[in-house]
N, C-alpha and C positions, 0 to 999 in steps of 0.2 A: 245052327249056332245063333244064339241071341246075345247081344252085348250086355254085360253087367259092369262095364267100364273098369274092370280090374285086370291086372296083369296075371297071367297064368304061366307056369313053367312046365315043360314036358320035353320028352325026346322029340327029335325032328320026325321020326317015324310016326309017333302018336299024332302029332300035329297034321302031318300029311293025311293020315287016316281020317281025321275030322273033316278035312277039305273034301276028300273023296266021298265020305258019308253025307255031306251036304247035298250032293247030287247035282250041283250046278255045272253046266257044260264048259264054262270059261271063267278065267280070272284075269283081271288087269293088275299089274304090279309094277312098282318102280322103287329104285333105291333112293332114299331121301336123306341119307347121312351116314357117316361112319365115324367111329372114334379114332383117335390116333393110335398108331402101332405101339405095342409094348416092347420090352427089350427082346422078346422072342419073335417079333414081326407079326404078332397076332393082333387082330382088331375086331370090333363088333360093327356089324352093318345093320342099319335100320331100314326095313322094307315096309312099304304100305301096299296093301292089296285090297281088291274088291272082288267078291264073288258075284258073278253075273248069271241070273237065271235065264233059261231058254226063253226066247221071245224078245230079249233085250240086248243080245250080244252085238248085233250089227250096229244098233244105235249107240251103245256104250263105246264101241271101238271108234266110230265116227266122231262122237262127242269129244273123246280124249285125244283123237289123232294118233291112236296107238298103232305100233307095228304089230303085225299078225304072224304068228308062227305058222309054218307050212301045214302042219297037221290040222290046226284049227281052220285055216283058210280052206283046206280041202273039205272039211266037214260043212263049212258054210256054203261052199260052191255046190256041194251035193244036196243041200237043203236039209241036212241032218241037224244043224244048229242054226237058229235064226236070231 
């Protein structure tokens, strides 16, 4: 994926497939805001994420002080992701 600085709308499934097709082994993400709830208790959440290519994963985690999910930690420990 390359940025064109435009918003794009799709289903969540299509978006996830784009992330998978990118081929990067890891992602950093965080919630950066949410709208107030509407009368039905629904809200929108804004999430920022960064796709991390292999070879940069350990550095990106350390740089951001990110918590690491157990599956990614196991892949790093096994030397499958660096």
